[in-house]
SEFIVO-127950 format. One record per residue (C-alpha): x, y, z; residue in one letter. Coordinates in steps of 0.02 Angstrom, whole numbers, padded with zeros to 5 digits, always signed. Layout:
XYZA
...
# end
This chain:
+03948+03769+00554X
+03769+03831+00554X
+03816+04008+00472X
+03916+03909+00349X
+03741+03786+00303X
+03622+03927+00306X
+03732+04026+00179X
+03728+03867+00092X
+03557+03846+00073X
+03513+04022+00026X
+03635+03994-00116X
+03562+03838-00181X
+03385+03905-00148X
+03434+04051-00276X
+03505+03924-00403X
+03328+03827-00377X
+03209+03985-00412X
+03293+03985-00585X
+03165+03894-00710X
+03340+03850-00843X
+03399+03706-00710X
+03235+03631-00733X
+03236+03659-00894X
+03403+03571-00924X
+03355+03435-00832X
+03199+03401-00917X
+03313+03406-01088X
+03396+03275-01005X
+03273+03141-00958X
+03202+03178-01132X
+03374+03135-01190X
+03362+02987-01112X
+03192+02941-01179X
+03257+02928-01336X
+03401+02799-01309X
+03265+02689-01246X
+03164+02735-01397X
+03285+02709-01509X
+03327+02537-01437X
+03152+02494-01459X
+03155+02570-01634X
+03305+02444-01661X
+03215+02280-01608X
+03056+02350-01701X
+03165+02378-01856X
+03237+02215-01856X
+03075+02112-01826X
+03122+02062-01655X
+03303+02001-01711X
+03395+02112-01640X
+03373+02163-01466X
+03460+02285-01360X
+03465+02251-01172X
+03578+02365-01107X
+03582+02436-00923X
+03509+02598-00972X
+03537+02676-00813X
+03735+02645-00855X
+03718+02698-01047X
+03665+02852-00970X
+03802+02894-00864X
+03925+02958-00982X
+03799+03076-01060X
+03732+03130-00868X
+03916+03148-00790X
+04022+03233-00926X
+03893+03335-01028X
+03723+03364-00949X
+03799+03408-00748X
+03957+03502-00808X
+03866+03631-00906X
+03739+03649-00759X
+03882+03679-00633X
+03974+03788-00757X
+03812+03895-00765X
+03767+03877-00584X
+03959+03952-00544X
+03934+04084-00677X
+03744+04149-00583X
+03823+04143-00413X
+03988+04225-00463X
+04016+04347-00615X
+03820+04343-00631X
+03805+04423-00468X
+03934+04540-00507X
+03867+04592-00647X
+03695+04607-00577X
+03781+04716-00409X
+03666+04607-00311X
+03840+04506-00244X
+03865+04637-00117X
+03715+04573-00052X
+03826+04412+00025X
+03964+04509+00083X
+03852+04600+00187X
+03788+04444+00296X
+03892+04381+00436X
+04000+04276+00333X
+04175+04284+00305X
+04252+04278+00121X
+04314+04107+00134X
+04131+04049+00178X
+04057+04155+00031X
+04153+04057-00081X
+04145+03893+00014X
+03948+03896+00000X
+03919+03977-00183X
+04063+03824-00238X
+03965+03683-00130X
+03776+03760-00180X
+03853+03712-00353X
+03920+03543-00328X
+03747+03508-00213X
+03630+03566-00372X
+03738+03448-00490X
+03724+03325-00353X
+03528+03353-00368X
+03538+03343-00563X
+03639+03183-00583X
+03530+03079-00450X
+03372+03134-00543X
+03453+03075-00701X
+03475+02881-00623X
+03267+02912-00565X
+03224+02944-00725X
+03335+02809-00807X
+03287+02683-00691X
+03113+02713-00707X
+03112+02716-00891X
+03226+02556-00898X
+03092+02471-00771X
+02950+02521-00882X
+03035+02450-01010X
+03049+02282-00932X
+03237+02267-00919X
+03229+02227-00724X
+03270+02305-00567X
+03397+02171-00520X
+03564+02276-00582X
+03471+02463-00508X
+03574+02450-00340X
+03743+02427-00415X
+03711+02582-00531X
+03633+02700-00385X
+03827+02669-00305X
+03906+02698-00464X
+03808+02884-00485X
+03850+02912-00305X
+04034+02885-00311X
+04025+02993-00477X
+03947+03125-00404X
+04123+03134-00320X
+04232+03217-00459X
+04064+03347-00492X
+04165+03444-00360X
+04314+03478-00472X
+04198+03539-00612X
+04133+03652-00494X
+04302+03717-00432X
+04374+03744-00603X
+04216+03865-00658X
+04251+03956-00471X
+04432+03977-00532X
+04394+04028-00704X
+04255+04150-00634X
+04383+04235-00529X
+04480+04256-00685X
+04338+04353-00782X
+04211+04482-00757X
+04093+04441-00897X
+03964+04294-00894X
+03952+04270-01039X
+04126+04255-01062X
+04150+04158-00901X
+04034+04047-00954X
+04131+04013-01147X
+04291+03985-01046X
+04236+03856-00924X
+04149+03769-01064X
+04323+03796-01176X
+04448+03749-01034X
+04327+03593-01001X
+04318+03537-01195X
+04526+03569-01202X
+04525+03457-01040X
+04449+03325-01099X
+04512+03313-01282X
+04689+03301-01208X
+04612+03149-01082X
+04572+03046-01217X
+04697+03101-01345X
+04850+03142-01268X
+04943+02997-01141X
+04987+02975-01040X
+04992+03185-00989X
+04789+03189-01015X
+04774+03060-00865X
+04884+03185-00749X
+04715+03315-00770X
+04579+03286-00640X
+04435+03284-00781X
+04513+03117-00845X
+04407+03039-00690X
+04236+03118-00693X
+04161+02920-00700X
+04254+02893-00566X
+04168+02710-00526X
+04293+02657-00644X
+04445+02657-00534X
+04324+02628-00397X
+04205+02491-00425X
+04227+02327-00523X
+04426+02337-00549X
+04570+02278-00458X
+04690+02429-00481X
+04813+02428-00357X
+04795+02523-00204X
+04955+02629-00243X
+04868+02685-00430X
+04698+02711-00327X
+04809+02837-00219X
+04870+02927-00352X
+04722+02953-00433X
+04636+03004-00290X
+04771+03126-00260X
+04782+03218-00437X
+04568+03232-00409X
+04585+03304-00248X
+04761+03391-00247X
+04692+03498-00408X
+04537+03507-00313X
+04639+03592-00165X
+04759+03682-00305X
+04620+03772-00379X
+04502+03825-00227X
+04663+03924-00158X
+04708+04006-00295X
+04541+04048-00321X
+04498+04104-00132X
+04677+04225-00168X
+04605+04310-00306X
+04420+04333-00208X
+04507+04392-00054X
+04582+04531-00176X
+04413+04563-00272X
+04341+04710-00220X
+04154+04670-00274X
# end
């Protein structure tokens, strides 16, 4: 266990040293600022007749978990797999006293943790802006619970990216495939019913089925099974291909 945790920490450290993830998080914070600025502008142009008092933290959730975090996770997985393979630095991971299973798992978990970190940072930024704008602090605890619950499906995004990286040998192609497959899945989720609800990306905003709803227990278990079943299948296939790879 200590070996696995050490390997995961090392993989995460490699990701955090890359400035592009910091830049993307700053861009996300700027989008949040623009969202708040838009509300203020509407109020000013309407001379106070239209005042938007929406929960900024919750309103930024869709952008965070559906756009920003998936993009960052795709980039992280690509950097850790096809990126390192192309740079011929991947062998260093295999030279450590860690099994291939743990190497694959540590890189996947590192990308997942990075996604969770960015999600939490976006929560902090939007919460601070909401308080500065005078919208109050009362909804913050509930909003934090929403963000924490929505971190769970990020693991599915990471495993999907790992699977695609096992198929592709080019970082550029891997990234394009990740985005293309994700967009396709999202299109099916929204416009192809009921097939779309059978794809795990339909539950990126997981709080909608766990918080503030009254779904039957069977429906909750079915949706949970779809998410974790997809993760298990994709990860198993990824490991089979990874175990056969000549890195």
